C-alpha positions, -999 to +999 in steps of 0.1 A: -025-421-329-012-428-363-002-464-367+030-452-381+041-437-349+040-446-312+011-431-292+007-422-257-019-432-231-032-406-207-017-414-173-032-388-148-055-409-126-067-377-111-083-364-141-108-391-155-119-395-190-151-378-200-171-407-210-163-425-177-168-394-155-192-401-126-221-380-125-231-357-096-265-363-078-277-331-094-278-345-128-314-356-119-324-319-125-345-312-157-325-302-187-333-266-196-312-263-228-314-288-257-279-299-261-286-331-283-273-315-315-240-304-297-236-339-281-242-355-315-215-334-331-190-343-304-197-379-309-192-377-347-159-358-342-148-385-318-157-413-345-138-393-372-107-392-349-109-429-341-104-436-379-068-427-375-061-425-336-058-454-314-066-445-278-057-408-268-093-403-258-084-378-231-064-356-254-091-356-280-119-348-255-098-319-242-092-305-277-129-308-285-136-290-252-110-262-261-130-256-295-162-253-276-147-231-250-130-208-278-096-215-262-061-221-272-042-255-264-006-263-256+003-300-262+036-312-246+051-346-254+082-364-265+086-368-302+066-394-321+035-394-299+011-378-326+008-344-311+008-328-345-012-355-361-040-352-336-040-315-341-043-318-378-071-344-374-090-320-352-087-294-380-100-319-406-132-325-385-139-287-387-149-271-419-127-240-414-094-226-427-064-242-413-027-233-415+005-248-399+036-228-388+068-246-382+086-225-355+124-223-359+152-204-343+154-180-374+118-174-377+108-137-376+076-121-363+069-109-400+070-146-410+040-153-387+019-121-388+028-107-423+046-078-438+040-046-457+050-047-493+058-016-515+036-014-546+055+007-572+025+012-594+003+027-566+033+041-546+016+026-514+024-002-490+001-032-492+000-057-462+003-093-472-012-114-444+009-142-427-001-177-420-015-165-385-046-153-404-066-186-404-093-200-383-073-229-366-035-224-365-011-253-357+023-240-343+048-268-343+076-268-317+066-234-303+095-233-280+121-234-309+114-198-317+131-170-299+114-146-275+109-118-303+088-142-325+070-157-296+059-123-285+042-117-317+016-142-306+006-121-275-019-098-290-033-121-314-039-151-288-055-127-262-075-100-283-078-121-317-064-093-336-029-079-347-018-043-351+007-036-378+019-001-386-009+013-365-037-007-384-057-032-365-066-065-383-091-087-366-092-124-369-122-141-384-141-162-359-135-189-347-098-184-341-079-211-322-042-218-317-029-253-311+008-254-304+031-283-296+064-285-278+090-311-269+097-313-231+129-334-233+150-317-259+167-285-246+191-276-274+180-248-295+147-243-276+135-212-257+112-213-227+079-199-230+074-169-207+046-172-180+026-144-200+023-166-230+017-198-211-012-179-194-029-174-227-034-211-232-066-225-220-052-260-215-018-276-214-022-312-224+006-336-214+009-366-237+028-399-226+035-432-242+010-458-252+003-489-233+016-522-247-019-532-256-024-499-276+009-502-293+000-537-304-031-523-320-009-496-337+014-522-351-014-544-364-033-516-380-002-503-398+006-539-409-028-543-423-031-511-443-030-510-479-025-472-481-002-452-458-024-420-463-056-424-444-062-385-436-085-383-466-109-407-448-115-380-421-146-359-428-156-324-416-183-324-391-186-287-379-187-256-399-177-220-385-214-212-378-221-243-359-190-238-339-201-202-330-236-215-321-223-243-298-199-218-283-228-196-275-246-226-259-217-234-238-213-198-224-250-200-216-248-231-194-260-228-157-235-227-130-246-223-093-232-195-072-216-220-048-197-237-075-184-202-087-172-198-051-156-234-053-136-224-085-124-193-068-113-212-037-093-235-059-075-208-077-070-186-045-055-216-028-027-216-054-017-183-043-012-192-005+002-229-007+036-233+006+049-253-022+038-230-050+061-201-058+038-186-085-001-189-081-027-187-108-043-155-119-080-147-122-076-156-159-073-193-146-106-190-127-125-179-159-108-207-177-119-234-153-154-221-154-155-219-192-139-253-197-162-269-170-192-257-189-178-273-222-172-306-204-207-306-190-221-298-224-202-326-240-219-349-214-254-337-224-258-314-192-268-278-193-254-272-158-220-277-141-210-302-114-181-302-091-166-330-111-165-310-141-146-284-123-122-307-108-115-323-143-110-290-158-087-278-131-058-300-141-052-289-177-061-253-169-037-250-139-006-272-147+011-245-167-001-216-147+015-225-114+053-228-106+064-249-077+093-236-053+127-247-062+128-270-030+097-287-042+111-292-076+143-306-062+122-331-042+108-342-076+072-331-070+049-324-100+023-299-104-003-326-108+004-338-072+001-303-057-031-296-077-046-328-064-036-317-028-053-285-032-086-300-046-085-326-018-083-300+010-114-280-003-148-290+007-169-300-024-202-280-026-233-301-031 
């Protein structure tokens, strides 16, 4: 986190950090895919982020995993915890096009997608592309735009294309959306519909920093000679490298019993008494893809149950809805997900 603002520390004990994740006994298997280059790139991205960010290892790792999974991310946290800054830093480590859109209540779909402009010389309408036409798009405060503008993201996030006046415009790969939202302030905000939430691979919840981390923030800010250190962050990955690593991740091995394990976890969300709305098959696909990315980041070409368990939290937390009675009790989706995982036998 930037030293000019407070930064959070990840507080979910049930979803351990990648570098400290215990390895499954199956890690003694011989590696079948060479992931040395991918793992080296991940380490270099982390090093670039640490030039500016203090702590926040979990959020950074999940953002990297989302890039490798070709998935969109929703970051939720109170103001001042460097949600936007971290997303901008990730963009700087990638040698791809980047655009930022500030969502506001008066924002129209054409402000995001683009609009047709009449050319009097040719007597034709020409399409002027909007800021959504980029490789990595940062949407600040996505819940501040009304439903009409939010709905403009449905097609582009799912199919990576937009259709205007009967013409389809595909997005150049890679195409990733990182959105932020404030969970506390309600005035002037619009709740994201479940259909749009389901299009995000991860929902990352960001809290406050520990006193020790905040002391480091203050000390670094005090010692800085320049307030602008973003220029020190260098690009690590090109578009072609990202595509190659995404292909490697998709090809990672996952045993049939682990595929069944994912299906059991997601299926149990539809039968749990404390859950009003369970996860769809899209959640199963997201867990499998994300667990492959987490495994690759650890240098393994096969998935373990620990990878699946870690991926389940950010994949499911925005895809399930608790019953009103459970919400009145103050229960959280994290607690319910932990209960689900605990009840299902872990395959070995």
